[in-house]
N, C-alpha and C positions, 0 to 999 in steps of 0.2 A: 307538243313539238310539231313544226310544220314539215310534213313529209310530201315530197313531190312524187316519188315513185319508189317501188321496191321490187326485188326479185332475187333469185338465186344465181350465183356465178361461181365458177370453179377456178381457184388459184390466182385469178387476176386481181382480186381485191383482198389479198391476204391469203394465208395457207388454207388448203382444203376447200370444201364446199361451204359457201357462206351465204347467209341471208343479208343482202345489201340494201341499206336504206339511203336514198338520196334526199338530203334535207334541203329545204328551200332557203335561198338567200346566200349571197356571197359578197365579201368586201373587196374582191378583185373583179375586174372585168377584162380578162385576158382576151385578146383579139382573135385567138384561135379556139376559144372555149367550145367544147363539144356538147356542153349542157347549158347553152346560153339562156334557156328558159328557167334555169335554176338561179340565175344571178339576182333578179329583183327580190326584195324582201317579201313582197306579197305577190301571189300568183293564184288566180281563181282555180287552177288545176291542183293546187296543193291542198292537203287535208290536215286539219288540226287534230292531232292524236295525243292522248294523255300518256304520260310515262307508264302508268299502270296498264293501259291497253297494249302498249308496245311490249312491255315485259311479258304479258300473258301470251301475246302472239309469238314472241321469240321462244318462250318455253315450250309452246305447242309445236314448234318447228325443230326441236332438238334432234329428232331422229334423222334429220337431213344434214346434220353437221358432221359428215364423215371426213376421213383423212385429215383430221385436225382442224376441221372447219369451225364456224361459229357465226358471229354477226359482225358486220362492218357498217360504219357510219361514214358517209361521204357527202358530196354536195353537188352544187353549192359548196358552202363551207360549214361543216358540222359544228365547229367550235364557236360559231356565232350564237348557238343555243346552248351555251356552256352550262348554265345551272341545271337545266333539264337533262343534258347529256351526262353530266357527272352523276346525277341522281340515278339515272338508268344504268350507267356503267357500274356503279356500286352494287346495285341489285344483281347484275349479271355476274360480277366477280364473286359475290356471296353464293351464287348458285353454280359456280364452276363452268360458266359458259364463256368461251373464248371471245375476246373483244378485239376489234381493230378499228382504227380511224384512218381516213385519208384526208390530209389537210394541206393547205397552202403554207402552213408554218408561221403565220403572222400573228396569231392570237397572243395577247399578253398573258393569257391564262393557260397557254399550252403546256408548260411544265407541270402545272397543277393537274390538268386533265390527263396527261400522260401517265400519271401514277396509277390510273385505273385501266390502262390500255395494255393488252398483251402483245399486240403487234402494231407498230407505229409506222405509217407510210407518210412521208413528207415530200412535197414537191419543192424544187428550187428552179424557178423559171429563168432566172438570169443571174449573172455574176456582177453586173454593173448597176449602181443605184439609179442613175438617170435613165438608162435603158429599161430597167425593170419598171419604173414608173410609166414610161412611155408605152410599154406593151401591155401592162396589167392594170394601169390606173392606180397603183398603190406603191408605197415605199418598200424598199428591200431591207431596211435596217433591222426591223423586228424579226424577219425571217432568218437573217444571218445570226442574230443574237440567240434565237431559240434553238436553231440547229447546233450551234457551237456548244450551248449549255447542255443540251440533251446528249450530244455525242461525248462531251467531256465527262458526263456523269457515268459513261460506260454502258448505257442502256442500249438495247436492240433498236436499230432504226433501218428502214428501207427508204432510201432516197431516190426519187424519180426526177429525171430531167427531160422535159419535152424538147426535142431537137427540131428546130425550125429554120429553114434556109432564110437568110437575110435578117435573122433575129438574134440567135445565140450560138452560132456554130463556131465555138472556140473551146474545145475540150480542155486545153491547158489552163485557161483562166478558172474554170470550175475546179479542176483537179488541184490547183495550187491552194485554193481556199480550203478544200476538204483535207488536204495533206497536213494542214496545221492543227487538225483536231484529232481526238482519240477515236479512230475508226475501227477499233478491234471488233466491235459487234455491229458494224454497219455493212450494208450492201448497197450497190448503186445500179440503177437501171435506166436505160435510155429509150425514150418513146419517140419513134419517128412520127413526124407530123402527118395528120390525115384530115380529111374534110367531112367526117361522118356527121358532124353536128351543124354543118353549114346551113341547112334548111331551117334551123331553129332560130336563126338570127333575124332580128327586126332591123330593117335598114341595110346599108351597104356592108358586106363582109369585107374586112380590110386586109386580110392576108392574101398576098399574091405570090405565086411561085414558092410556096413554103415547103414543098416536098424535098426530102433529102434521100440520098442514095444509100444502099446497103454499105457502101464503102465508107460513108460518113459515120454511120453507126459503129462500124468496125474500128474506125479511127478513135472514136470516143472510148471504146473498150480498151484499145491498145494503150492510149495515153493514161487512162485511169489505172490500169494494171501496172504501168511503168512507175507510177507513184505509190505502188503497193496498196491500191484500193481495190476491193473485191467487187466484181460485177456479176449481175444475174440477168436472166431474161424470163419473163412469165407469160 
């Protein structure tokens, strides 16, 4: 597996203290991406690590998985390395190690991968197909299909929406989509735009005036809750 970096993080990448692996390569190119160096399929800074080596490292880290923690695979887009990811997830499941993935939701194999994931975090970047492609470089159709299928199956899901001025500040359009699904086991989180990864971009950074106010985030929370959708903050 191609691993760009790794480290421990508490509660922001799934429950508890987690060992987080950032996998190299992404099929999206979101113009606000905070990990732009993880987008290309190949990166000289990424390391090729076998499933066996990763499994051994994770097992040796078990003492750090407190407060319901475990291991999280993020990106880039972890599902692009589906075969290796599934092999590793199966090993972790068999050894009672909590698993989590953070994904853009587009993989045609996501429902297969999700069978081996204890805590699933899925981003939804936009509610409109054309705008989604404009801002991420990828179609929205698979994302909507996967989210709907997974929600309607009744499984746990943590949906994150990055909120960016001038891009997707319409909470009602998002909420109307989710309200049509089975959200009994879902929670929703809104991530205010930031520029922490701006210096990782090659060439011109294309987001201007993307910051949103606390009031905008509060509006998202209020609208979602008015639709009966449960919100969280991590």
